[in-house]
C-alpha positions in Angstrom: 103.3 104.6 126.4 106.3 102.4 125.7 109.8 103.7 124.7 109.0 102.4 121.2 105.7 104.3 120.9 107.4 107.5 122.2 110.4 107.1 119.8 108.1 106.3 116.9 106.1 109.5 117.5 109.3 111.4 117.5 110.4 109.8 114.3 107.1 110.6 112.6 107.3 114.2 113.7 110.9 114.5 112.5 112.3 115.3 115.9 114.2 112.0 116.3 116.8 113.0 113.8 117.6 116.1 115.8 118.0 114.1 119.0 121.1 112.3 117.6 122.9 115.6 117.6 122.2 115.9 121.3 123.5 112.4 122.2 120.7 109.9 121.5 122.4 106.5 121.3 123.2 105.6 117.6 121.8 102.1 118.0 118.3 103.5 118.7 117.1 103.2 115.0 118.4 99.6 114.9 116.6 98.7 118.1 113.4 100.2 116.7 113.9 98.0 113.6 114.3 94.9 115.7 111.2 95.7 117.7 109.2 96.4 114.6 110.2 93.1 113.2 109.3 91.3 116.4 105.8 92.9 116.3 105.3 91.8 112.7 106.6 88.3 113.4 105.1 87.4 116.8 105.8 83.7 116.5 109.5 84.1 116.0 111.8 83.7 119.1 114.4 86.2 120.0 117.0 83.7 118.8 115.3 83.6 115.3 115.2 87.4 115.2 118.9 87.5 116.1 119.7 85.1 113.3 117.6 87.1 110.9 119.5 90.3 111.6 122.9 88.6 112.1 123.1 89.9 115.7 123.7 88.3 119.0 120.8 87.1 121.1 121.7 89.5 124.0 121.6 92.5 121.7 118.1 91.5 120.5 117.0 90.8 124.1 118.2 94.2 125.3 116.6 96.0 122.4 113.2 94.3 122.8 113.2 94.7 126.5 114.0 98.4 126.3 111.5 99.2 123.6 108.7 97.5 125.4 109.2 99.2 128.8 107.1 102.2 129.7 108.5 105.7 128.9 108.4 108.1 131.7 
C-alpha cells in the first residue's frame, strides 16, 4: 500500500480531516491532488504537471515521490 492509497482510505473514511488537528502537514491534500492528476494524465511529465498547477518542478517531484512510496 502506498502513502497515497493509505491517505485516500483515510480521506474516504473521514479520518484525514481529524489528522490535521494532530499535525498532519497542511500540504498533504495538495500533494494528493498532484498525484491524482498524474495518475489521470500518465503521459504528462512532471514539468507539465508543475506548469498545470503553477508550482515548481521540485514540489511536484517531492509530492509524487512521497505519494508513490510504500506506507509502513
